[in-house]
Residue frames as a rotation matrix with the C-alpha (Angstrom) as fourth column:
MET 1
0.603 -0.371 -0.706 137.71
0.420 0.900 -0.115 167.21
0.678 -0.227 0.699 277.59
LYS 2
-0.460 -0.831 0.314 140.01
0.187 -0.436 -0.880 169.68
0.868 -0.346 0.356 279.24
THR 3
-0.154 0.511 0.846 137.23
-0.847 -0.509 0.154 170.65
0.509 -0.692 0.511 281.76
ILE 4
0.847 0.399 -0.351 136.52
-0.196 0.849 0.491 166.95
0.493 -0.347 0.798 282.58
LYS 5
0.124 -0.876 -0.467 140.24
0.533 0.456 -0.713 166.46
0.837 -0.161 0.523 283.35
LYS 6
-0.527 -0.266 0.807 140.16
-0.341 -0.804 -0.487 169.51
0.778 -0.532 0.334 285.62
PHE 7
0.345 0.776 0.528 137.22
-0.865 0.044 0.500 168.11
0.365 -0.629 0.686 287.61
CYS 8
0.802 -0.089 -0.591 138.79
0.145 0.988 0.048 164.62
0.579 -0.125 0.805 287.78
LEU 9
-0.266 -0.964 -0.013 142.00
0.359 -0.086 -0.930 166.10
0.895 -0.252 0.369 289.17
ILE 10
-0.458 0.148 0.877 140.18
-0.667 -0.709 -0.229 168.07
0.588 -0.689 0.423 291.79
PHE 11
0.512 0.774 0.374 137.72
-0.834 0.344 0.430 165.35
0.204 -0.532 0.822 292.89
GLY 12
0.823 -0.157 -0.547 140.17
0.059 0.980 -0.192 162.50
0.566 0.126 0.815 292.54
SER 13
-0.029 -0.965 -0.261 143.10
0.581 0.196 -0.790 163.96
0.813 -0.175 0.555 294.41
HIS 14
-0.662 -0.120 0.740 141.77
-0.411 -0.768 -0.492 166.31
0.627 -0.629 0.459 297.10
SER 15
-0.669 0.456 -0.588 140.05
0.721 0.592 -0.360 165.44
0.184 -0.665 -0.724 300.34
GLY 16
0.013 0.775 0.632 136.68
0.191 -0.622 0.759 167.14
0.981 0.111 -0.156 301.02
ARG 17
0.511 0.133 -0.849 137.55
0.840 0.134 0.526 167.01
0.183 -0.982 -0.044 304.67
TYR 18
-0.184 -0.703 -0.687 140.11
0.769 -0.538 0.344 169.82
-0.612 -0.465 0.639 304.32
GLU 19
-0.891 -0.077 -0.448 138.68
-0.158 -0.872 0.464 171.90
-0.427 0.484 0.764 301.51
ASN 20
0.196 0.980 -0.024 135.48
-0.217 0.020 -0.976 172.61
-0.956 0.196 0.217 299.60
LYS 21
-0.667 -0.497 0.555 136.04
0.366 0.430 0.825 170.61
-0.649 0.754 -0.104 296.34
ILE 22
0.191 0.806 0.560 132.73
0.958 -0.029 -0.286 171.74
-0.214 0.591 -0.778 294.85
LYS 23
0.827 0.092 -0.555 133.58
0.110 -0.994 -0.002 175.43
-0.552 -0.059 -0.832 295.32
LYS 24
-0.122 -0.965 -0.230 137.14
-0.285 -0.188 0.940 174.94
-0.951 0.180 -0.252 294.05
SER 25
-0.501 -0.043 0.864 135.81
0.669 0.614 0.418 173.13
-0.549 0.788 -0.279 290.89
GLY 26
-0.883 0.238 -0.406 133.50
-0.385 -0.860 0.334 175.96
-0.270 0.451 0.851 289.99
LEU 27
-0.733 0.667 -0.135 130.52
0.427 0.605 0.672 173.59
0.530 0.435 -0.728 289.61
ILE 28
-0.603 0.639 0.478 127.07
-0.722 -0.691 0.013 174.91
0.338 -0.337 0.878 290.48
PRO 29
-0.968 0.251 0.008 125.13
0.229 0.895 -0.384 172.53
-0.103 -0.370 -0.923 292.73
THR 30
-0.445 0.895 -0.034 121.35
-0.863 -0.418 0.282 172.17
0.238 0.155 0.959 292.14
PHE 31
-0.652 0.261 0.712 118.63
-0.272 0.796 -0.541 169.56
-0.708 -0.546 -0.448 292.77
LEU 32
-0.405 0.615 -0.677 116.45
-0.736 0.220 0.640 167.25
0.542 0.757 0.363 290.63
ASP 33
0.336 0.631 -0.699 113.83
-0.030 0.749 0.662 165.14
0.941 -0.201 0.271 292.38
ASP 34
0.885 -0.114 0.451 115.42
-0.465 -0.236 0.853 166.37
0.009 -0.965 -0.262 295.71
ILE 35
0.668 -0.721 0.185 118.67
0.667 0.690 0.280 164.73
-0.329 -0.064 0.942 294.64
PRO 36
0.390 -0.566 -0.726 121.82
-0.292 -0.824 0.485 166.90
-0.873 0.023 -0.487 294.37
CYS 37
0.414 -0.428 0.803 123.51
0.875 0.429 -0.223 167.23
-0.249 0.795 0.553 290.97
PHE 38
-0.454 -0.652 -0.607 125.44
0.376 -0.758 0.533 169.91
-0.808 0.014 0.590 289.04
TYR 39
0.473 0.665 -0.578 123.95
-0.176 -0.571 -0.802 172.47
-0.863 0.481 -0.153 286.72
GLN 40
-0.039 -0.598 -0.801 126.76
-0.935 -0.260 0.240 171.91
-0.351 0.758 -0.549 284.16
SER 41
-0.574 -0.226 0.787 126.15
-0.087 0.973 0.215 168.15
-0.814 0.055 -0.578 283.82
ASN 42
-0.696 0.237 -0.678 125.04
-0.710 -0.080 0.700 166.90
0.111 0.968 0.224 280.40
LEU 43
-0.057 0.621 -0.782 123.28
-0.138 0.771 0.622 163.84
0.989 0.144 0.042 281.77
VAL 44
-0.536 -0.026 0.844 121.83
-0.844 -0.026 -0.536 163.10
0.036 -0.999 -0.008 285.28
LEU 45
-0.281 0.455 -0.845 120.81
0.061 0.887 0.458 159.56
0.958 0.078 -0.277 286.28
ILE 46
-0.124 0.365 0.923 118.52
-0.985 -0.158 -0.070 159.36
0.121 -0.918 0.379 289.36
CYS 47
-0.360 -0.163 -0.919 119.06
-0.228 0.970 -0.082 155.88
0.905 0.179 -0.387 290.84
LYS 48
0.664 0.498 0.558 117.64
-0.707 0.174 0.686 153.74
0.244 -0.850 0.467 293.62
LYS 49
-0.453 -0.880 0.144 120.24
-0.869 0.400 -0.291 151.79
0.199 -0.257 -0.946 295.62
LEU 50
0.616 0.653 -0.441 119.51
-0.570 0.755 0.324 148.04
0.544 0.052 0.837 295.57
TYR 51
0.864 -0.368 -0.343 122.70
0.469 0.836 0.284 146.55
0.182 -0.406 0.895 296.91
ARG 52
0.577 -0.742 0.342 125.98
-0.741 -0.652 -0.163 147.62
0.344 -0.159 -0.926 298.71
GLN 53
0.908 -0.399 -0.131 129.13
0.416 0.813 0.408 145.62
-0.056 -0.425 0.904 299.42
ASP 54
0.567 -0.802 -0.188 132.62
-0.568 -0.546 0.616 146.51
-0.597 -0.242 -0.765 300.51
LEU 55
0.619 -0.485 -0.618 135.37
-0.456 0.419 -0.785 145.53
0.640 0.768 0.038 298.13
THR 56
0.748 -0.392 0.536 137.56
-0.356 0.444 0.822 142.86
-0.560 -0.806 0.193 299.67
PRO 57
-0.110 -0.916 -0.386 141.10
-0.919 -0.054 0.391 141.74
-0.379 0.398 -0.836 298.63
SER 58
-0.526 -0.108 0.843 140.12
-0.049 0.994 0.097 138.09
-0.849 0.010 -0.529 298.27
CYS 59
0.411 0.831 0.375 137.73
0.367 0.225 -0.902 138.97
-0.834 0.508 -0.213 295.44
PHE 60
0.363 -0.367 -0.857 140.27
-0.792 -0.606 -0.076 140.52
-0.491 0.706 -0.510 293.05
PHE 61
0.954 -0.067 0.293 141.02
0.217 0.829 -0.516 138.15
-0.209 0.555 0.805 290.21
ASN 62
0.320 -0.895 0.310 144.10
0.463 -0.138 -0.876 140.11
0.826 0.424 0.370 289.35
LYS 63
0.541 -0.152 -0.827 145.95
0.836 -0.011 0.549 140.64
-0.092 -0.988 0.122 292.66
ASP 64
-0.561 -0.788 0.254 148.09
0.820 -0.570 0.045 143.36
0.109 0.233 0.966 291.07
LEU 65
-0.101 0.626 0.773 145.06
0.263 -0.733 0.627 145.68
0.960 0.267 -0.090 291.02
ASP 66
0.814 0.373 -0.445 144.68
0.490 -0.031 0.871 145.39
0.311 -0.928 -0.208 294.78
GLU 67
0.091 -0.850 -0.519 148.32
0.897 -0.157 0.413 146.39
-0.432 -0.503 0.748 295.32
LYS 68
-0.646 -0.354 0.676 148.23
0.684 -0.661 0.308 149.14
0.337 0.662 0.670 292.69
TRP 69
-0.220 0.661 0.717 144.98
0.069 -0.723 0.688 150.86
0.973 0.201 0.113 293.63
TYR 70
0.779 0.581 0.237 144.61
-0.218 -0.103 0.970 150.06
0.588 -0.807 0.046 297.30
PRO 71
-0.153 -0.942 -0.300 148.17
0.159 0.276 -0.948 150.17
0.975 -0.193 0.108 298.89
LEU 72
-0.766 -0.077 0.638 146.65
-0.549 -0.438 -0.712 151.58
0.334 -0.896 0.293 302.04
LYS 73
-0.803 0.498 -0.327 143.86
0.538 0.842 -0.039 148.96
0.256 -0.207 -0.944 302.10
ASP 74
-0.659 0.624 -0.419 141.26
-0.144 -0.652 -0.745 151.73
-0.738 -0.430 0.520 302.04
TYR 75
-0.835 0.302 0.460 138.72
0.543 0.591 0.597 149.89
-0.092 0.748 -0.657 299.96
HIS 76
-0.767 0.639 -0.062 135.67
-0.621 -0.715 0.320 151.46
0.160 0.284 0.945 298.25
CYS 77
-0.364 0.767 0.529 132.10
-0.055 0.549 -0.834 150.24
-0.930 -0.333 -0.157 298.44
MET 78
-0.996 0.086 -0.005 130.40
0.004 0.102 0.995 148.88
0.086 0.991 -0.102 295.38
TYR 79
-0.380 0.923 -0.060 126.70
-0.372 -0.212 -0.904 149.64
-0.847 -0.321 0.424 294.64
VAL 80
-0.825 0.380 0.419 124.16
0.552 0.382 0.741 148.10
0.122 0.842 -0.525 292.38
SER 81
-0.597 0.627 -0.500 121.35
-0.106 -0.679 -0.726 150.46
-0.795 -0.380 0.472 291.59
GLU 82
-0.129 0.667 0.734 118.21
0.945 0.308 -0.114 150.80
-0.302 0.678 -0.670 289.44
ILE 83
-0.981 -0.167 0.103 117.92
0.194 -0.899 0.393 153.81
0.027 0.406 0.914 287.12
GLU 84
-0.230 0.954 -0.193 114.65
0.729 0.037 -0.683 155.54
-0.644 -0.298 -0.704 287.90
HIS 85
0.855 0.453 -0.254 115.04
0.221 -0.760 -0.612 158.75
-0.470 0.467 -0.749 285.85
VAL 86
-0.239 -0.907 0.347 117.35
0.907 -0.081 0.413 160.04
-0.346 0.414 0.842 283.13
TYR 87
0.760 0.386 -0.523 117.64
0.245 -0.915 -0.319 163.74
-0.602 0.114 -0.790 282.48
THR 88
0.153 -0.678 0.719 119.40
0.955 -0.085 -0.283 165.24
0.253 0.730 0.635 279.50
LYS 89
-0.788 -0.540 -0.295 120.87
0.602 -0.778 -0.182 168.65
-0.132 -0.321 0.938 279.61
GLU 90
-0.732 0.573 0.368 117.81
-0.167 -0.675 0.719 170.22
0.661 0.465 0.589 277.99
GLN 91
0.212 0.876 -0.433 115.31
0.347 0.346 0.872 168.42
0.914 -0.335 -0.230 280.23
LYS 92
-0.083 -0.339 -0.937 117.35
0.995 0.023 -0.096 169.20
0.054 -0.940 0.336 283.33
ARG 93
-0.953 -0.302 0.027 117.65
0.302 -0.953 -0.008 172.95
0.028 0.001 1.000 282.53
ALA 94
-0.363 0.892 0.269 113.90
-0.186 -0.352 0.917 173.18
0.913 0.283 0.294 281.80
LEU 95
0.385 0.541 -0.748 113.12
0.610 0.459 0.646 171.44
0.692 -0.705 -0.153 285.12
ILE 96
-0.443 -0.584 -0.680 115.57
0.890 -0.379 -0.254 173.66
-0.109 -0.718 0.688 287.11
THR 97
-0.919 0.126 0.374 114.11
0.022 -0.929 0.369 176.75
0.394 0.347 0.851 285.50
PHE 98
0.041 0.992 -0.118 110.56
0.080 0.114 0.990 175.57
0.996 -0.050 -0.074 286.44
VAL 99
0.184 -0.072 -0.980 111.70
0.925 0.350 0.148 174.93
0.332 -0.934 0.131 290.02
LEU 100
-0.782 -0.551 -0.290 113.27
0.617 -0.751 -0.237 178.35
-0.087 -0.364 0.927 290.37
ILE 101
-0.704 0.587 0.401 110.21
-0.214 -0.713 0.667 180.05
0.677 0.384 0.628 288.90
LYS 102
0.259 0.812 -0.523 107.89
0.292 0.450 0.844 177.99
0.920 -0.372 -0.120 291.21
THR 103
-0.156 -0.389 -0.908 110.01
0.969 0.119 -0.218 178.85
0.192 -0.913 0.359 294.23
PHE 104
-0.916 -0.298 -0.268 109.85
0.359 -0.908 -0.218 182.59
-0.178 -0.296 0.938 293.88
């Protein structure tokens, strides 16, 4: 849990524009199905995007959430996706090992 908090603090409070958040976190990037993920992850979901929509202030049922989380009105985008593949830590490591062996 301590490690997860560390990653959340780095990724949730630093801009990738001014520093390399991945390098700072110590995570090791890799690929599954040509999709980037992290070697340390316990679970990887490979998804296909189906729908995208910008969040808008008028759609908040609780207006306090808009003021609390978006004081600068810098709204996120919401995605709906279909899960195509699920990799557990063991499956992912076996696949990554295979890809590395195949590459060399």
